[in-house]
N, C-alpha and C positions, 0 to 999 in steps of 0.2 A: 287035972292040974296042968297049967300051961308052963312051959319052960321058957325062961327069958333067953332071948337070943343075945349073945354077947358079940358085939362087933369089934374086932381088933383092927384098928386102923393101921394100914401099912405105913412104914416109915417113908416120909416123902423124900424122894431122891432128886437131887438137883440135876436138871437136864444138862448134858454136855453142851448143847447149843446155847443155853443160857450162860454157862461159864465162858464159852467162846465169845459171846456178845459182850460180857463184862471185860474180858481181856482186850478186845478191840476198842471198846469205849475208854478203858483205862489208858491205853497207849495213846489215843488221840488227845485225851484230857491232859496227859503228861506233857505232850508237845505244846499244847496251848498254854498251859501254866508256865512251862519253861520259857516259852517265847515272851510271854508277858513279863515274867521276872527279869529277863535279860533286856529286852528292847523297850518296854514301856516304863518299868520301874527302875531298872539298872541296879538291882540288888543281889543278883546271883550270876553265876557262870555255869555254862554247860559242863557237867562232869564226865559225860560219856564221850570219849574221843571219836567214836563213830558218828556221833550226831552233831559235832561242832560245825562241820561244813553245811549241814542241813539247816541248823539254827541261824546261820549267817545269811541264808537266802531270804528274800522277801516272804512275808507270811503266807501268801497264797501258794507260792511254789513249794515252800517247805512243807506246808500242810498237805499238798498233793502228794509229795514224796512220802510223807509219813502215813497217809491214807493207804498208799499202794504197798509200802513195806509191812504195815500192820495187816492188811488184807492177805498178803502172801503168807505171813506167819500163821494167821488163823486158818487159811486154806491148807497149809502144810499140817497143822495140828488136826484138822478135820480129816485129812487123808490118812494120818496115822491111826485114827480111831478105828478104821476097818480091821486093823491087825491086832488090836488089843481088846482085852476083856473090859467091860464098862467100869468096874470098880478101880482098877489101876489107872485107867485112862482119866477118870475124873480126879484121881489123886494127882496125876501129872498136871492137869489143868489148874488144880488148886495151888500147886507149887508155883506155877507161872503167875497166878494172881498174887500170891504171897510176895514173890519177887517184885512185882509191879507195885506193891504197897509201899516199898521202900522210898521210891521217888516222891510218892504222895506225902509221906511223913516229912521229907525234906521240904516240900512245897509248903506244907502246913507250918513248918518252923519259920520260913522266910516271910510268909504272909502274916503270921502273928508278930514277928519282929517289925515288919514294915508298918503294921497297924499301930503298934506301940509307939514307934517313932513319930507317926503322924499325930497320934494323940498328945504326945509330949510337945510337939511343935505348935499345936493348936491351943495349948493351955496358956 
């Protein structure tokens, strides 16, 4: 009699590098959406007092500053990884991503409102 082998698939663990990549991409995407909302469409204002002067710069200069600050943050988070256990470290990264989700919710609101306004004007 042959015994069936039961394979238990281990729970997939999200890589910390993948989470760091998401954080970096989210930060750059936030800058681009904010810049478009302020300078192209004129429908929002920058709510972060630390970013007001960066948003006021031309797009290429502001984006360069945002790339560098985002890279510094990601490198600092990567450096901290060495001193922490993997599970708490991924939890910290998840919290950072959750915080970054708030600006995206705000962007989604103004994009929807802007689209609704456009649709009303075109009717």
